[in-house]
Legacy VTK file of the C-alpha trace (Angstrom):
# vtk DataFile Version 3.0
C-alpha trace
ASCII
DATASET POLYDATA
POINTS 470 float
-108.348 -112.374 8.611
-104.947 -113.810 8.567
-102.475 -113.202 5.701
-100.826 -115.961 4.599
-98.872 -115.015 1.995
-94.873 -115.514 2.826
-95.642 -116.551 6.243
-93.106 -119.157 7.855
-95.349 -121.771 9.029
-94.147 -125.065 10.701
-96.405 -128.133 10.501
-96.120 -130.553 13.052
-96.896 -133.952 11.991
-96.787 -135.612 8.689
-100.308 -137.447 9.211
-103.405 -136.642 7.056
-104.231 -133.613 8.594
-100.684 -132.219 8.645
-100.353 -133.035 5.116
-103.900 -131.114 4.595
-102.737 -128.193 6.540
-99.356 -128.072 4.538
-100.969 -127.856 1.098
-103.560 -125.449 1.633
-101.318 -122.936 3.387
-98.811 -123.511 0.561
-101.348 -122.970 -1.913
-102.211 -119.416 -0.109
-98.610 -118.788 -0.249
-97.126 -119.756 2.954
-93.583 -120.959 3.377
-94.013 -124.147 4.889
-91.787 -126.517 6.908
-93.319 -130.059 7.965
-91.570 -131.563 11.278
-91.923 -135.223 12.183
-90.131 -137.444 14.526
-90.598 -140.543 12.132
-88.309 -141.655 9.764
-89.889 -145.063 8.124
-90.586 -145.715 4.869
-93.744 -144.155 4.750
-92.474 -140.956 6.223
-89.700 -140.529 3.433
-92.512 -141.339 0.723
-94.581 -138.646 1.806
-91.929 -136.311 2.477
-90.680 -136.798 -1.199
-94.314 -136.108 -2.600
-94.454 -132.826 -0.639
-90.932 -131.820 -1.398
-91.981 -132.305 -4.962
-94.678 -129.672 -4.236
-92.044 -127.229 -2.985
-92.910 -128.164 0.626
-89.944 -128.557 2.836
-90.086 -131.856 5.309
-87.651 -132.499 8.289
-87.749 -136.016 9.386
-86.259 -137.421 12.581
-86.292 -134.268 14.195
-89.721 -133.146 16.188
-87.966 -131.050 18.639
-86.387 -128.280 17.150
-88.132 -124.914 15.971
-87.427 -124.310 12.688
-86.105 -120.788 12.346
-88.219 -117.819 11.399
-91.306 -119.823 12.389
-94.320 -117.194 12.767
-96.913 -120.038 13.436
-96.949 -123.823 14.033
-100.067 -125.511 13.093
-100.139 -129.043 14.864
-101.484 -132.268 14.261
-104.368 -133.234 16.964
-102.098 -135.825 19.002
-99.365 -133.772 19.686
-99.100 -133.128 23.598
-98.999 -129.402 24.787
-96.045 -130.240 26.580
-93.760 -131.247 23.283
-90.521 -129.835 23.216
-91.158 -128.031 19.945
-94.314 -126.296 21.811
-92.104 -125.413 24.585
-89.598 -123.650 22.178
-92.539 -121.854 20.283
-93.987 -120.528 23.819
-90.049 -118.924 24.507
-90.148 -117.476 20.596
-93.663 -116.321 21.375
-94.972 -118.512 18.478
-98.695 -119.375 18.612
-99.569 -122.889 18.180
-103.008 -123.850 16.484
-104.553 -126.836 14.963
-106.164 -127.946 11.827
-109.446 -127.368 12.800
-108.588 -123.604 13.751
-106.913 -123.334 10.632
-110.092 -124.612 8.920
-112.273 -122.115 10.755
-109.958 -119.197 9.651
-110.158 -120.430 6.150
-113.850 -120.187 5.713
-115.145 -117.821 3.051
-118.051 -115.255 3.004
-121.401 -117.106 3.732
-119.434 -120.136 4.812
-121.536 -123.174 6.037
-122.234 -123.074 9.881
-120.766 -125.938 11.980
-123.110 -127.985 13.813
-120.257 -129.301 16.312
-120.094 -132.399 18.660
-117.784 -133.730 21.275
-117.805 -136.235 24.302
-115.809 -138.944 25.676
-118.119 -141.642 23.715
-120.638 -141.376 20.940
-118.864 -138.620 18.908
-118.651 -140.340 15.472
-122.054 -142.032 15.753
-123.718 -139.007 16.344
-122.145 -137.016 14.172
-122.918 -139.523 11.340
-126.732 -139.609 12.599
-126.848 -135.720 12.409
-125.518 -135.663 8.789
-128.010 -138.342 7.960
-130.813 -136.017 9.455
-129.772 -132.927 7.374
-129.285 -135.135 4.267
-133.026 -136.436 4.887
-133.943 -132.490 5.195
-132.381 -131.643 1.732
-129.349 -130.106 3.155
-125.972 -130.576 1.420
-123.829 -131.574 4.263
-120.686 -133.749 5.469
-119.535 -135.579 8.519
-115.958 -133.846 9.050
-113.596 -132.893 11.730
-112.128 -136.229 13.677
-113.488 -138.324 10.795
-113.644 -138.292 7.089
-112.232 -135.922 4.713
-109.832 -133.362 6.616
-111.880 -130.465 7.496
-109.160 -128.020 5.922
-109.892 -129.762 2.478
-113.684 -129.294 3.225
-113.855 -125.658 3.815
-111.951 -124.941 0.436
-113.942 -126.975 -1.509
-115.343 -124.544 -4.620
-119.116 -126.388 -4.078
-120.568 -124.950 -0.987
-122.226 -126.939 1.842
-125.266 -125.814 3.424
-124.095 -127.139 6.964
-121.559 -129.000 8.395
-121.743 -131.745 10.939
-118.512 -131.804 12.786
-116.866 -134.049 15.458
-114.189 -132.765 17.477
-111.991 -134.410 19.977
-110.370 -132.856 23.032
-107.100 -132.775 21.279
-108.841 -130.904 18.399
-110.610 -128.135 20.606
-107.675 -127.625 22.617
-105.772 -126.111 19.567
-109.124 -124.550 18.118
-109.250 -121.178 20.158
-111.232 -119.132 17.704
-113.976 -121.664 16.836
-117.591 -120.361 17.159
-120.236 -122.862 16.277
-123.839 -122.281 15.210
-124.830 -125.048 18.001
-123.061 -127.867 19.932
-123.071 -130.710 21.839
-120.927 -132.373 24.597
-122.573 -136.017 24.862
-120.918 -137.217 28.028
-117.655 -136.827 30.198
-115.583 -139.588 31.663
-111.812 -139.837 32.515
-109.806 -140.534 29.049
-106.649 -139.117 27.702
-105.661 -137.764 30.884
-102.018 -138.448 30.225
-102.313 -135.778 27.338
-104.300 -133.287 29.288
-102.567 -133.885 32.772
-106.155 -133.552 34.786
-109.738 -134.276 34.428
-110.303 -130.557 35.008
-107.983 -129.727 32.171
-109.847 -132.279 29.887
-113.206 -131.139 30.655
-112.157 -127.626 30.226
-110.993 -128.422 26.212
-114.299 -130.304 25.895
-116.139 -127.205 27.107
-114.441 -125.037 24.305
-117.347 -126.249 22.000
-119.722 -123.955 23.431
-117.657 -120.727 23.230
-119.629 -118.478 21.120
-122.482 -120.745 20.195
-125.333 -118.586 18.700
-128.135 -120.758 18.841
-127.890 -123.595 21.363
-125.738 -125.628 23.742
-127.056 -129.118 23.715
-126.049 -130.845 26.970
-126.844 -134.681 28.574
-129.099 -134.030 31.669
-127.799 -137.570 32.557
-124.171 -136.307 33.201
-124.603 -132.973 35.470
-120.808 -132.247 34.081
-121.925 -131.662 30.622
-124.465 -129.039 31.910
-121.855 -127.296 34.488
-120.128 -126.722 30.820
-122.837 -124.947 29.256
-123.309 -122.649 32.282
-119.477 -121.964 32.197
-119.490 -120.598 28.442
-119.414 -117.326 27.082
-121.944 -117.729 24.543
-124.035 -115.166 22.250
-127.000 -113.533 23.598
-130.020 -115.677 22.799
-128.286 -118.753 22.762
-130.119 -121.736 24.460
-129.300 -124.497 26.684
-130.938 -127.396 25.460
-131.224 -130.970 27.252
-131.514 -134.678 26.115
-132.759 -137.504 28.273
-133.932 -141.052 28.195
-136.760 -140.155 30.326
-139.835 -137.874 29.558
-138.388 -134.267 28.780
-139.274 -131.090 30.643
-139.315 -127.952 28.726
-136.100 -127.033 26.744
-135.235 -130.680 26.367
-135.582 -133.760 24.112
-136.520 -137.024 25.672
-138.585 -140.234 25.183
-142.236 -140.740 26.181
-143.827 -144.177 25.534
-141.423 -145.279 22.847
-141.567 -141.925 21.257
-138.455 -139.405 20.762
-140.098 -135.858 21.537
-138.952 -132.433 21.270
-139.790 -130.120 24.146
-137.288 -127.349 23.038
-138.302 -126.036 19.466
-141.823 -125.901 20.008
-144.227 -123.121 20.479
-145.391 -122.881 24.015
-143.058 -125.662 25.259
-144.225 -125.410 28.916
-147.582 -127.311 27.441
-146.490 -128.747 23.901
-144.254 -131.517 22.582
-143.421 -132.699 19.105
-143.089 -136.017 18.055
-139.945 -136.830 16.134
-139.184 -140.565 15.637
-140.026 -143.789 17.052
-137.421 -145.482 19.327
-137.505 -148.515 16.542
-136.132 -146.174 13.869
-132.804 -145.982 15.995
-130.678 -148.917 15.370
-129.532 -150.265 17.669
-131.757 -148.856 20.002
-129.471 -149.323 22.740
-129.905 -146.452 25.936
-126.658 -144.979 24.804
-127.524 -145.174 21.295
-130.880 -143.441 21.971
-129.143 -140.633 23.972
-126.751 -140.521 20.528
-130.147 -140.157 18.593
-131.496 -137.244 20.950
-128.542 -135.211 20.875
-128.245 -135.251 16.879
-132.011 -134.194 17.059
-131.535 -131.396 18.997
-128.634 -129.987 16.953
-130.665 -130.534 13.837
-133.760 -129.035 15.409
-131.735 -125.974 16.556
-130.446 -125.597 12.854
-134.222 -125.560 11.876
-134.717 -128.960 10.481
-138.471 -130.630 10.343
-139.415 -133.580 12.401
-140.218 -135.627 9.675
-136.732 -135.485 8.146
-135.298 -136.505 11.935
-137.367 -139.466 11.384
-136.294 -140.387 8.020
-132.649 -139.721 9.044
-132.531 -141.993 11.791
-134.520 -144.668 9.750
-131.711 -144.570 7.245
-128.582 -144.289 9.494
-126.341 -147.376 9.922
-123.768 -147.123 12.233
-120.406 -147.948 11.265
-118.710 -151.690 12.067
-117.831 -152.704 15.529
-120.064 -150.435 17.499
-122.835 -152.517 19.415
-123.118 -154.854 16.011
-125.111 -157.836 15.986
-122.644 -160.334 14.452
-125.237 -163.603 14.818
-127.409 -165.819 16.644
-125.754 -169.209 17.640
-128.169 -171.577 19.429
-130.175 -168.922 20.865
-127.101 -166.851 22.047
-126.856 -163.422 20.664
-123.297 -162.150 19.847
-122.619 -158.598 19.706
-119.394 -156.797 18.594
-118.303 -153.437 20.223
-114.834 -153.546 19.967
-115.028 -149.735 19.702
-115.687 -149.851 23.539
-112.101 -149.279 24.289
-112.820 -147.636 27.517
-114.688 -148.092 30.519
-117.293 -145.543 30.065
-118.350 -146.862 26.728
-118.195 -150.477 27.775
-120.520 -149.498 30.736
-123.063 -148.271 28.082
-122.847 -151.131 26.145
-123.222 -153.745 29.152
-126.215 -151.688 30.117
-127.931 -152.728 26.737
-128.344 -156.115 27.683
-130.173 -158.384 30.443
-127.736 -161.528 30.703
-124.282 -161.212 29.370
-121.132 -163.131 29.068
-118.429 -160.371 28.775
-115.273 -160.734 26.823
-113.397 -157.977 28.090
-109.524 -157.006 28.100
-106.507 -155.690 26.531
-104.628 -152.545 27.308
-106.209 -150.467 30.235
-104.388 -147.247 29.568
-104.337 -146.415 33.187
-107.980 -147.341 33.536
-109.857 -149.109 36.921
-112.619 -151.196 36.601
-114.047 -151.562 39.993
-116.793 -149.093 39.185
-117.549 -150.523 35.806
-118.040 -154.120 37.233
-119.956 -152.701 40.410
-122.549 -151.194 38.159
-122.562 -154.069 35.635
-122.558 -156.957 37.985
-126.170 -157.717 37.821
-125.980 -158.216 34.015
-123.189 -160.560 34.016
-123.600 -164.514 33.530
-119.914 -164.901 32.830
-116.746 -163.559 31.957
-113.807 -164.254 29.362
-110.634 -162.126 29.861
-108.282 -161.605 27.200
-105.141 -159.242 26.624
-102.088 -157.782 28.582
-104.202 -156.017 31.354
-106.883 -158.884 31.927
-105.892 -159.190 35.657
-107.013 -155.470 36.605
-110.509 -156.762 35.496
-109.936 -160.212 37.199
-109.231 -158.476 40.507
-112.459 -155.981 40.220
-114.734 -158.937 39.236
-113.432 -161.012 42.305
-114.250 -157.923 44.189
-117.523 -156.925 43.053
-119.133 -159.714 41.165
-117.606 -162.943 43.140
-120.316 -165.101 42.073
-119.660 -164.675 38.117
-117.794 -167.330 36.531
-114.255 -166.106 35.057
-112.401 -167.734 32.146
-108.925 -166.026 32.185
-107.228 -166.609 28.886
-103.224 -166.462 29.201
-102.593 -166.270 25.506
-101.862 -163.437 23.055
-101.411 -165.563 19.701
-103.761 -165.258 16.653
-106.003 -168.017 18.089
-106.606 -166.197 21.282
-110.104 -164.573 20.053
-111.284 -167.676 18.729
-110.807 -169.486 22.047
-112.228 -166.574 23.673
-115.567 -167.008 21.827
-115.542 -171.028 22.468
-115.104 -170.495 26.177
-117.924 -167.669 26.142
-120.370 -170.029 24.139
-119.516 -172.684 26.934
-120.877 -170.016 29.562
-124.046 -168.936 27.699
-127.145 -170.447 27.565
-130.420 -169.650 25.344
-131.500 -165.773 25.688
-127.802 -164.613 26.818
-125.656 -162.293 25.155
-121.960 -162.760 24.218
-120.732 -159.359 24.252
-117.085 -158.330 23.261
-117.055 -154.981 24.869
-113.290 -154.999 25.897
-113.024 -151.459 27.840
-109.575 -151.633 26.757
-107.399 -150.372 23.736
-106.755 -153.325 21.205
-103.079 -152.608 20.427
-101.665 -155.504 22.993
-102.864 -157.988 20.669
-104.339 -156.461 17.386
-103.289 -153.519 14.882
-106.514 -151.728 16.154
-109.955 -152.153 17.223
-111.168 -152.878 13.607
-109.069 -155.848 13.535
-110.267 -157.141 16.931
-113.690 -156.491 15.934
-113.140 -158.424 12.714
-111.278 -161.644 14.671
-114.432 -161.693 17.186
-116.978 -161.701 14.144
-114.606 -164.383 12.087
-114.563 -166.530 15.393
-118.179 -166.539 15.759
-118.914 -167.418 12.084
-116.842 -170.236 12.417
-118.994 -171.320 15.719
-122.020 -170.889 13.769
-120.837 -172.900 11.058
-119.537 -175.804 13.443
-122.092 -178.844 13.621
-123.771 -178.808 17.052
LINES 1 471
470 0 1 2 3 4 5 6 7 8 9 10 11 12 13 14 15 16 17 18 19 20 21 22 23 24 25 26 27 28 29 30 31 32 33 34 35 36 37 38 39 40 41 42 43 44 45 46 47 48 49 50 51 52 53 54 55 56 57 58 59 60 61 62 63 64 65 66 67 68 69 70 71 72 73 74 75 76 77 78 79 80 81 82 83 84 85 86 87 88 89 90 91 92 93 94 95 96 97 98 99 100 101 102 103 104 105 106 107 108 109 110 111 112 113 114 115 116 117 118 119 120 121 122 123 124 125 126 127 128 129 130 131 132 133 134 135 136 137 138 139 140 141 142 143 144 145 146 147 148 149 150 151 152 153 154 155 156 157 158 159 160 161 162 163 164 165 166 167 168 169 170 171 172 173 174 175 176 177 178 179 180 181 182 183 184 185 186 187 188 189 190 191 192 193 194 195 196 197 198 199 200 201 202 203 204 205 206 207 208 209 210 211 212 213 214 215 216 217 218 219 220 221 222 223 224 225 226 227 228 229 230 231 232 233 234 235 236 237 238 239 240 241 242 243 244 245 246 247 248 249 250 251 252 253 254 255 256 257 258 259 260 261 262 263 264 265 266 267 268 269 270 271 272 273 274 275 276 277 278 279 280 281 282 283 284 285 286 287 288 289 290 291 292 293 294 295 296 297 298 299 300 301 302 303 304 305 306 307 308 309 310 311 312 313 314 315 316 317 318 319 320 321 322 323 324 325 326 327 328 329 330 331 332 333 334 335 336 337 338 339 340 341 342 343 344 345 346 347 348 349 350 351 352 353 354 355 356 357 358 359 360 361 362 363 364 365 366 367 368 369 370 371 372 373 374 375 376 377 378 379 380 381 382 383 384 385 386 387 388 389 390 391 392 393 394 395 396 397 398 399 400 401 402 403 404 405 406 407 408 409 410 411 412 413 414 415 416 417 418 419 420 421 422 423 424 425 426 427 428 429 430 431 432 433 434 435 436 437 438 439 440 441 442 443 444 445 446 447 448 449 450 451 452 453 454 455 456 457 458 459 460 461 462 463 464 465 466 467 468 469
């Protein structure tokens, strides 16, 4: 157990998780210095608030290691190559993240963690899991990369029965001691490679979630890389590998049979028996990737001992956050779907696979992505495409190579009316029975503050279209 009294701790980052860590450790007697490279009005206001609590803050200098530092607690986004961490390595000072601190601060009899990571689907799956656990009568919360800072949760006086914990690759990189009850890696695709340095390093950080699991390591049967991570993990004796699949499941798997989500992992005589959990119609939306999310959540819940009826009730009660394959409206027989959260090609591919005939609105900041594989796999679904954003030319070139028959509208504008124009161009390409799908496969910051604003802009344009007389 760490002794925090009088320890000199440097907290890197003045964001939500950094402030949470600073306050928690100061409350345990540590001497805290928060460092941040910013010096905006918001930074100064936060610094002043912490200073009033006796916490030192150093702005506009994120590179220099404060004298006497014995431990650094970093916010997730700081790269391992940051000068501060290079200085720490030379001084023999450990660097950990807020998740590691939360793990160390758990008290006796603390709630077990059911942990979830993956390139896409983490938040939805974590929230589904929390809904299932709630339906089972467990006191729980969805935490980690979402919701209340996880340090604050583990220090609450009212104890939880179990926690549904979403973990990013950044958080896992800085959490060497984490040992979950059970964990899932939903999928693996290239992302954040500028931070991790390589796909191998990214996958290795994702795989940390399985280390020391006691009951189940849940993997995606359709993504062999996730099963490879299970094989490589050092787990507790008796911990099982549990697969999830959209096909009929084999033993030690969850899957789908005749529109029913079934469990062949947590049943007696799994060689012959299967347990019905829920109907496909209980999952909304019932898109393939969302059914995979539901199966992963169900696997973790079943690993924890949740009864089948609670899986069904929890999935029925769950509603995803906005801008995640969200139906906005039907206009003139055309469905308009907002999947602004599809900020990379892997997420967009899953979204495009959910509909038969699509007019695709795409584009934004590519973040180094390429689009050839995405277009090649999705071409059969495309009726047309409307391209927006800074890197739309990359998608246009991929369409020209792999789907030359698909009509493309290239919108060379970034003003506030660009999304309205995109929706109207898409409407002109679409016919009854088609879906206009805004799944950009790119980040939003070239034109919008975030993916939420982009999705809201799309929805507003669709509502305006619906209100326009034919």
